[in-house]
C-alpha positions, 0 to 999 in steps of 0.5 A: 294500348291500343288508342296509344298506337291508333293517336301514336299512327294519327299523328304520323299520319298529320305530319306527312304530307298527302303526297308524299312518295317514299323515296326509291334506291336502285341498288348499287352492283360493281361492274361485271369484269370479264378476262379477254380472250385468248385468240391468236392474232391474224395474219394476212400476207400482204397483197402484191400487185404487180406494177401496171405495164404503159406502152410508150406513148405514140408520140414525138416528146418535141411537140413541133406544133407546140406554138399554136395556141386557141385565139377565139373562143365561143360557148352559148347555151340557151335555155331552148335546149339550142347551142352554138360553141366555136373556137379558132387556133393560131393556125387558122384552123376553126370549129364552129357548131350548132344545135337547137332541140326539133320534134320529128317522127320516130321510134319511142318505146314505154316502161315495157320495151314495147316500140311504137313510132310517134313524135319524139324530141332529137336534136338537129346539127349544122356546123362547118371546121376550117383547116390546112394539113401538114401539106398545104392543102386547105379544108373545109368541111360541112355538115348537117346531122338531122332526122335525115341522117349526117350529111357532110358535105366538102371537097376533100369527100370522094363522090359515089359513082352514079351507076345509069343500068337496068337491073337484069330480070329473072328469068321466067320457066314456065313448065307442067307441075307434076300430078300424083296420078288418080288410085281407085277408090273401095271402101274396105275393111269391118263395117262396109 
């Protein structure tokens, strides 16, 4: 009988290819069902923000200069960092300005806040403006702003008065400072 079982096993093994692998079938489970939690819905009050209170505009709504328009305008930006711009209005008001980058001596700070004095890049600015006041007075203002600061020029700007006088000199007092009197010295105490 053993011979028949072995022969039957060999016949089955010869019929099954050597790459045979049994097919795996995953077990199937039904999806779990949980009851929904029964929490009360949160009630948040609607935010009540007061309406912003803006004051009435400080300008007159009837603009008496509504007919003033821009008659020319230019704006040039160059790759080297310099620029020029200007505009002119129909009421003869003009403004032009130019700026150039320049190496200057100045204070620099490193990433640790350490201060050092050396060469820095800064802008120099030149410009002019012309306008006519409502009273008909003509004004021209020119300015330069560079490492020497802002320097405006115009006939309408006030000029500081020039004072020519000698500065007072502090009085010199000649007197002898008091000296503490010399006391006699003697060695006293244990061991002397």
